[in-house]
PAFI-146109 format. One record per residue (C-alpha): residue number from 0; x, y, z. Coordinates in steps of 0.05 Angstrom, whole numbers, always signed. Layout:
<tordos>
[NUM [X Y Z]]
...
</tordos>
This chain:
<tordos>
[0 [-2436 +2022 -402]]
[1 [-2504 +2046 -381]]
[2 [-2509 +2086 -446]]
[3 [-2493 +2026 -488]]
[4 [-2544 +1983 -452]]
[5 [-2599 +2035 -465]]
[6 [-2579 +2041 -538]]
[7 [-2579 +1966 -548]]
[8 [-2647 +1960 -514]]
[9 [-2676 +2015 -557]]
[10 [-2649 +1983 -621]]
[11 [-2680 +1917 -600]]
[12 [-2748 +1951 -589]]
[13 [-2744 +1985 -658]]
[14 [-2724 +1921 -692]]
[15 [-2782 +1885 -659]]
[16 [-2831 +1938 -681]]
[17 [-2804 +1936 -752]]
[18 [-2811 +1861 -755]]
[19 [-2882 +1864 -728]]
[20 [-2900 +1917 -780]]
[21 [-2871 +1876 -836]]
[22 [-2909 +1815 -813]]
[23 [-2974 +1855 -809]]
[24 [-2962 +1883 -879]]
[25 [-2949 +1814 -906]]
[26 [-3012 +1787 -872]]
[27 [-3054 +1845 -900]]
[28 [-3025 +1833 -969]]
[29 [-3040 +1759 -966]]
[30 [-3111 +1773 -944]]
[31 [-3120 +1825 -998]]
[32 [-3093 +1778 -1051]]
[33 [-3136 +1721 -1025]]
[34 [-3198 +1765 -1024]]
[35 [-3184 +1793 -1093]]
[36 [-3172 +1724 -1120]]
[37 [-3238 +1698 -1091]]
[38 [-3276 +1760 -1111]]
[39 [-3249 +1758 -1182]]
[40 [-3268 +1685 -1189]]
[41 [-3339 +1698 -1163]]
[42 [-3348 +1760 -1205]]
[43 [-3324 +1725 -1267]]
[44 [-3370 +1666 -1254]]
[45 [-3429 +1712 -1242]]
[46 [-3416 +1752 -1304]]
[47 [-3409 +1689 -1347]]
[48 [-3472 +1660 -1316]]
[49 [-3510 +1724 -1328]]
[50 [-3487 +1726 -1400]]
[51 [-3507 +1654 -1411]]
[52 [-3576 +1665 -1378]]
[53 [-3587 +1728 -1418]]
[54 [-3570 +1693 -1483]]
[55 [-3615 +1635 -1466]]
[56 [-3673 +1680 -1446]]
[57 [-3666 +1723 -1508]]
[58 [-3668 +1661 -1553]]
[59 [-3728 +1633 -1516]]
[60 [-3764 +1699 -1519]]
[61 [-3750 +1704 -1593]]
[62 [-3780 +1636 -1606]]
[63 [-3840 +1653 -1563]]
[64 [-3853 +1717 -1602]]
[65 [-3852 +1681 -1668]]
[66 [-3900 +1627 -1644]]
[67 [-3947 +1679 -1614]]
[68 [-3949 +1717 -1679]]
[69 [-3965 +1655 -1718]]
[70 [-4021 +1633 -1672]]
[71 [-4052 +1703 -1673]]
[72 [-4061 +1697 -1748]]
[73 [-4109 +1639 -1738]]
[74 [-4166 +1679 -1707]]
[75 [-4239 +1667 -1722]]
[76 [-4273 +1701 -1781]]
[77 [-4315 +1762 -1763]]
[78 [-4389 +1766 -1777]]
[79 [-4414 +1798 -1841]]
[80 [-4442 +1868 -1832]]
[81 [-4501 +1896 -1868]]
[82 [-4459 +1950 -1901]]
[83 [-4412 +1897 -1929]]
[84 [-4468 +1857 -1962]]
[85 [-4504 +1866 -2027]]
[86 [-4574 +1839 -2016]]
[87 [-4619 +1818 -2074]]
[88 [-4685 +1779 -2079]]
[89 [-4712 +1738 -2137]]
[90 [-4774 +1697 -2149]]
[91 [-4759 +1622 -2147]]
[92 [-4830 +1596 -2149]]
[93 [-4841 +1531 -2186]]
[94 [-4905 +1530 -2226]]
[95 [-4956 +1484 -2197]]
[96 [-4928 +1485 -2126]]
[97 [-4977 +1503 -2071]]
[98 [-4925 +1551 -2042]]
[99 [-4887 +1608 -2073]]
[100 [-4814 +1619 -2059]]
[101 [-4768 +1679 -2060]]
[102 [-4693 +1670 -2055]]
[103 [-4655 +1725 -2018]]
[104 [-4581 +1727 -2033]]
[105 [-4524 +1759 -1994]]
[106 [-4461 +1776 -2034]]
[107 [-4398 +1794 -1995]]
[108 [-4370 +1860 -2021]]
[109 [-4332 +1881 -1958]]
[110 [-4263 +1864 -1983]]
[111 [-4252 +1812 -1929]]
[112 [-4276 +1742 -1910]]
[113 [-4337 +1744 -1864]]
[114 [-4384 +1694 -1833]]
[115 [-4459 +1685 -1834]]
[116 [-4497 +1636 -1791]]
[117 [-4568 +1623 -1768]]
[118 [-4629 +1659 -1795]]
[119 [-4638 +1728 -1825]]
[120 [-4695 +1771 -1803]]
[121 [-4751 +1777 -1855]]
[122 [-4811 +1822 -1855]]
[123 [-4862 +1833 -1910]]
[124 [-4892 +1902 -1917]]
[125 [-4965 +1896 -1936]]
[126 [-5026 +1940 -1942]]
[127 [-5048 +1911 -1876]]
[128 [-4983 +1926 -1839]]
[129 [-4918 +1890 -1828]]
[130 [-4917 +1814 -1829]]
[131 [-4857 +1778 -1797]]
[132 [-4835 +1711 -1825]]
[133 [-4829 +1651 -1779]]
[134 [-4767 +1607 -1779]]
[135 [-4774 +1537 -1808]]
[136 [-4734 +1507 -1751]]
[137 [-4683 +1474 -1796]]
[138 [-4611 +1468 -1773]]
[139 [-4575 +1533 -1785]]
[140 [-4503 +1523 -1809]]
[141 [-4446 +1574 -1808]]
[142 [-4421 +1597 -1875]]
[143 [-4356 +1634 -1889]]
[144 [-4361 +1681 -1949]]
[145 [-4298 +1702 -1985]]
[146 [-4299 +1770 -2017]]
[147 [-4345 +1767 -2078]]
[148 [-4379 +1701 -2058]]
[149 [-4454 +1693 -2045]]
[150 [-4503 +1652 -2005]]
[151 [-4579 +1651 -2007]]
[152 [-4637 +1631 -1963]]
[153 [-4710 +1617 -1979]]
[154 [-4773 +1654 -1961]]
[155 [-4836 +1613 -1973]]
[156 [-4908 +1636 -1973]]
[157 [-4977 +1608 -1993]]
[158 [-5002 +1623 -2063]]
[159 [-5066 +1663 -2064]]
[160 [-5113 +1621 -2105]]
[161 [-5176 +1643 -2069]]
[162 [-5198 +1688 -2125]]
[163 [-5199 +1748 -2078]]
[164 [-5152 +1806 -2074]]
[165 [-5120 +1779 -2010]]
[166 [-5065 +1818 -1974]]
[167 [-5023 +1859 -2021]]
[168 [-4947 +1856 -2011]]
[169 [-4911 +1922 -2021]]
[170 [-4840 +1908 -1999]]
[171 [-4789 +1861 -1966]]
[172 [-4747 +1880 -1906]]
[173 [-4684 +1837 -1893]]
[174 [-4638 +1840 -1833]]
[175 [-4574 +1797 -1837]]
[176 [-4560 +1750 -1779]]
[177 [-4533 +1783 -1716]]
[178 [-4546 +1852 -1745]]
[179 [-4595 +1908 -1730]]
[180 [-4590 +1947 -1794]]
[181 [-4640 +1926 -1847]]
[182 [-4646 +1931 -1922]]
[183 [-4713 +1943 -1957]]
[184 [-4723 +1910 -2025]]
[185 [-4778 +1905 -2076]]
[186 [-4820 +1843 -2067]]
[187 [-4808 +1797 -2127]]
[188 [-4860 +1744 -2111]]
[189 [-4935 +1741 -2121]]
[190 [-4971 +1807 -2113]]
[191 [-5015 +1782 -2056]]
[192 [-5022 +1731 -2000]]
[193 [-5086 +1696 -1981]]
[194 [-5123 +1724 -1921]]
[195 [-5111 +1681 -1860]]
[196 [-5153 +1667 -1798]]
[197 [-5100 +1699 -1754]]
[198 [-5074 +1633 -1726]]
[199 [-5003 +1649 -1749]]
[200 [-4961 +1679 -1803]]
[201 [-4963 +1641 -1870]]
[202 [-4893 +1665 -1888]]
[203 [-4833 +1622 -1870]]
[204 [-4758 +1636 -1873]]
[205 [-4705 +1583 -1879]]
[206 [-4634 +1586 -1851]]
[207 [-4574 +1614 -1888]]
[208 [-4558 +1568 -1947]]
[209 [-4629 +1539 -1952]]
[210 [-4636 +1566 -2023]]
[211 [-4568 +1541 -2048]]
[212 [-4499 +1570 -2051]]
[213 [-4485 +1625 -2101]]
[214 [-4417 +1642 -2129]]
</tordos>
């Protein structure tokens, strides 16, 4: 009888342990399933959200790039450089006027549009030294020259009607606006200027466009 009691007690203990293990396994399985279900839902939501955001950002960035490219094409026109310009000078004096006039013309040969504004630098080479022209003070507009187009400005000077030899002009030096490189030309105007009292230069230079637009 004692043996049977021990056996029954042992079987009861084993059964209890087996039941507890099964319950623990079931609980772990439930937790695992619950965790996997929640994790899968969150992962799927995050992945979908990321894909949506990525698509939206890519589309926005694409539109931004196109707009940026378009706006960059609307930049300002660069200044004309001396090496891009053909510079010529012709006599435009009207007979009977108290002043002589020379028109200096810039022709754009640089293969691109360029801009000129303000006043060019003008110096007359004479037998008495260099004579710098003074600006007239007129408003100086900005002019955009397409390739092959021209624009001119005026250089005015007093006519030598004194009967004397005056100051002999030997050349014309022109520097385009905003440039430091000059071009030396033959002087097409009257051969001499009247001698002045030294109170100021008798030669005046007008702004770009003051002698009319070429073409």
